[in-house]
N, C-alpha and C positions, 0 to 999 in steps of 0.2 A: 501617586498622582501622575497622570499623563499630561504633557503640555504640547502645544502646537504654536507655530508662529502666528501672531495676530496680524495677518497680512504683512505689510511692509513697515509696520510701526516700530519694529525692533523689540516688541514685547513678546514674551513667551506666556501664553494664556492657558489656564487650566482647561482641559477638555470638558470637564463638568463645571457649569457655572451656576450661580445662585440667583434665581429670579425673585424679585421682591414686590411683585404686583399684589399678592395676597394681603400683605401686611398693610397695604393702603386702603383696604376695605372693598366691599362689593364683590368679593370673589373668594368663596370658601370661609372657613372659620379658623382663626389663628390667634394665639395669645402672644403678646409682645415679649413676655418673660421667656417663653419657650423659643421664640424667634431669635432672641439675643443669644440664647444657649446654642441654637442651631448654627448661627453665624460663626460663633467662636469655635464650634466643633469643626466646621468647614475650614476655617483658617488653619486649625491644627492639622488637618488632613492635606493641606496644600491647595485648597480651592482659593484662587485669587480673583476670579471673575464674579462681579456683583452688579446686577442690572436693576435699575429703578427708573422712575420717570416722574416728571412734574405732575402728570395727570393721575398718578396713582395716589388718590386721596389729596391731591394738591398740597404736597409737603409732608403728608403723613408717612408715606413709605420712605422718603428720603431722610426724614427725621429719625425714624426707627432704625434705619440702617446706620446712621451716624452714631446713634446711641449704642448699637450692637458692636460696631467696630471700635469705638473708643480710641484708646491709644494705639491700636493696631491698624489704623487707617492706611499707613504706608505699605502694609502687606496686601492691600486690596487694589485691584484695577476696577475703578468705579465707572460704570456707564450710566448716564442719565439722558433723558429725552425731553423735548419741549415741542410746543406747536399745535396742541389739539385739546378740545374739550373744555375750554376755559369757562369757569362757573358763571361769569357775567353774560355769557352768550346763551341765547334761547336754545340753540341746537347743541346737544351734548357733544356732537362730533365736529363742531366748528373748528376750523383750522386757521392759524395765523402764524406765518413764518416771516413776518416783516422784520426789518432791522430793529425797530423799536421793541418788538416782542422778544427777539433774540437777546438783546441787551438787558431787558428787564428780567427775563426768565433765568438767565445764568446767575444773576445776583441772588435771586430767590433760592435757586438750587444750591449755590455755594453756602448760603446761610443755613439752609435746612440740613445740608450734609456736614456742616461744621468743618469745612475745608477751604483752602485757598485755590484749589484747582480740581478740575474734573478730568479723569483720564480719557474718557470718550464722551463726546456730546453729539447726540443724534437728533435730526428732525424726525419727529415721531410718525407723522403722516404727511404726504405731499400737500402743500398749499398751492393749488393751481390758479389762484386769483392774482398771482404776481410772478414775474420772471424768477427762475431759480437763482439767477445771479445775485439777487438781493440777499437772501439768507446765506449763500455760500461766501460772499464777501464778508458778511458780518462774522461768520464762523471763523474765517481766516484771521480776522482781526483779533478774535478772542485767543487764538493760538499765539499770535504775536505778542499779546498782552500777558501770556503765561497763565491764563485762567482755564485753558483747555489744551490738552496735549494731542488729541486726535479728534477728527470730526467725521460724521457720516450720515447715513440715511436709513430709514426704516419704511418698508412697504412702498417703495417707489417702483414704477415701471422701468424696464430696461432703457428705453429711450430717455427717460427722465434722469436716470443715473448718468448716462452719457452727457446729457446737457449740463449736469452739475460738474462732471469731470472736466468739461471744457472751461470752467471757471476756476475751479480749485480741486485738487485731488481728493477723492473720496477715500478715506482710510478704512472705514468699517461700514458694513451694512448689517441689518437685522431683519430676518424673515421667519415666518412660520415654517417648520419642517418636522414632520413625523410620519409614521407609517400611513396615517390617514390623509396626509397633506404633502404631496410630492411635486407641487407645481413648479418649484424653483429649479428642478433638475433640467428643465428644457432650455431656458435662456439665462436666467440670473446666475446660477452657479457656474456654468462654463465661463461667463464673462468675468466673474469674480476671480476664478482661477487664473485666467489669462492676465488680468490686471493686478493680481496679487493683492486683492482687497480682503480684509479680514471679515469673516462671516460669523455672526451670532445667530444661532437657531433658537427661536422661542417656540412655546407650545410643544416641547419635546415629548410630553406625555399626553398630548391631545387634550389638554385641559381636564385631565383626570380620567378620560376614557381608557387610557392605557395603564391605569393603576390596577385595573381588574376588580375594583371595588364597587362599581356601579351596578344597579339592579333595575329591573323593569319598572318598579314602583319608586324609583329614586326621588327623594325630596331634597332639592338643593338648598332649600331654605329661603326665607324672605330676603330680598335684596341681592341675591346672587344672580348675576346676569345669565347664568346657564339655565335658570328656571324659565326663562322666556323662550326656550327652545332654540337658542342660537342667535337671537337678536341682541346686538350690543348697540343701544341707541337706535339709530335708523339704519345701521349696517347689518346686512344679513350674512355675516362672515362665517358663521359657525353652524348653519342649518344642516350641513352635511354630517355633523356629529350628533346634534341633539333634536332635530325636528322629528315628528311622528313617522315620516316616511323612512328615515334612515336609522333612528336610534336602536331599534330592536335588532336590525341586521348587524349593526356595529357591535352590539353586545355578544351576538353569536360568534362573530369573528374573533372577538377578544377571548372567548372561552377556548377556541382552538389555538390561539397564540400562547395561552398559558401552558398548553401541553408541550409545545416546542421549548418554551423557557425551562420547563421542568427537566427536559433532557440534559440541559446544561447545569442543572442544580441552581438555577437563578429565579428570582422573583420576576413577575411580568414587568414592573418598572425598570429593573436592571436590564432585562432583555430588550425592552423598547429603547432605552437610552443607548445601548450598544448599537442597535440598528441606526439610530439617529446619528451617532458619531462615526459610523462606518464609512460615511462619505468623506473623503479626505479634504474637501473644500471647507468643511465645518471647522471653525477655530474653537468654538466653545458652545456647548449645548446647555441652554438655560432650563432650570427646573426649580420650582418652588419647594421649600422645605419648612414644615411647620414645627419640627422638633429635631433634636440631635439624631434620633433613631432613623429618621428619613434621610438625613445626610449620610449616615453610614450605609444605608441601603443603596443610595444613588451611586456612591463610590464603588459599589460592587459591580458596576457596569464596566469597569476598566480592567485591563490586563488579559483579555481573552477576545476571541473573534467568533462570529457566526459563520458557519460553513456556507459555501456557495449553494449547496443543495437545499439548505434550510432557508436561504434567502429566496430561492425559487418557490419553496413551499409557502412562505409568507405571502408571496404574490398570489399563489393559487387559492389561499384562504380568502383573500379579499375578493377574488373573482367568484369563488363558489358562493359566498354569502351575499354578493351584491353590495358589499361595503364600498362606498365610493370616496374618491378624493375630491377636493374642491374643484369646481368647474374651471376650465382654462380661462374663462372670460372674467375671472374675479377682479383683475386690476382695472378692467374697463368700467366697473360699476362702483368703485370706491374713491 
């Protein structure tokens, strides 16, 4: 296993992390028994980064992760998140980072995770209805109480990170980062490197697009958010991957990427994960695993590098097929 500093937290985090969105429901098909085996296989291989959230099934993902970790909880660096999509709200993407919500949510997450502390606690999406000082003060109190060891943000604009930093240090951030989505390279990643903030990359395999298993007639299944062509609630976050304008172009780019991966004797997911982790600012790249076999495959992304020439060829593939990355204005609309 390869490890990197988790920002300035003092933690050495595994470069490959285990994402637990799928087990919460609404995203792919996964059996809990296989998930438990996968988590234990990951632990055996040295994976210590495990990411979940209150919103992933509202306790379902956290509960399954707790069951999988069992007595091995101290081997894991657990990240969970709060502040979005509460079931009592009419809007699926309703955000609430009030102090009251912070304090209520951490207790629910600690209970679901069967632990007395969370290693990293993140605001899942920015709640712009109140000053960021309120949740940051609350998070700092949780650290002082010993319920949380590090705090951070997910999906915040650069100026919003800075506003939070003015109140309390941001230890960790989490953003989408993969071959199809390189938005963070412009502003967010340079700032994180400068401030020594730990970076968690999610969507490392572009929500399955970079597994190389999708087809033109792909049926994602009832209840899978990808079936809506990239709409997640009222957020159009993933249209560049799944809508009719881009989907077929992306599939053609993936076929060419497979050829480069084959030169290295690697699967496309291994190749894609190596690309994701090639940026030194990334502390841990999150990827979902449905079974132990997928864990073994993901770890095959470590211990080698992609040549500079092939990095340029990857860029050329995207340009040739018109496969696009997320528009730069994404943060202005969420």
